[in-house]
N, C-alpha and C positions, 0 to 999 in steps of 0.2 A: 890723620885727624887727631882730635883731642878727646880725652876722657870725657863721658857724658854728652858728647856733641851728636848732633842729628844731620842726616844727610839723605836726600830722596835721589837713589839711582834711577836713571832713565837709559833707555836703549832705542835704538832706529834700525830699521832694515827695510830694504826694498821689497815691496810686494808682501810685507809681513804686518799682521794686524796686531801692533804692538800691545794691545790690552790683553793679548794672550800670552805674554811673556811672563814667566814667572821667575822668583827671585829665592836665593837660598844662601847661606853661609856654611863654611866648613868647620867653624868653632864658634858654637852659640855663647861661649864664656867670653869673647872677645866682642864680636858685634852680633846684635840680633837684628833681623830685617823681616818686614813685613813681605809674605809671600806675593801678594796681588799688588801693592803698591810701590815697592821699592824702597819705602822709608825705613832707614837703618838708624839704630843707635849704638853707641859704643859702650861696653859694660866693663872693660878692663884693658890694661896695656898689653900690647903685643901685636902680632901679625895674624891676619886671617885673610880669606878669600871671599869675595862676594860673587857669586855665580848667578848669571842670567841664562835661563834655558828655555827654549821653545822647540817641543818634539825632541829630535835627536841632536839639535844644535845647542851647544854650550859654550859660554865665554866666561872666563874668570878675571877677576879684577883684584889685585893684591892691595889690601888696605893695612896700613901701620898705624897703630894707635899709641900715641904718647901722652904723658901726664900733662 
């Protein structure tokens, strides 16, 4: 991704109500994400992880932000 870019993350799962999936990032200084919608915006260069979680199930997606 590039600086200032937005992207909406989505997830799919068999037998899962995807509207109940929540989103977060590990470094809010690099990527900020809306917990409910999955819409993210990059804030600075570097790498970060976007985390999708549903109950005890979590999945991470590595995001690299360049200028």
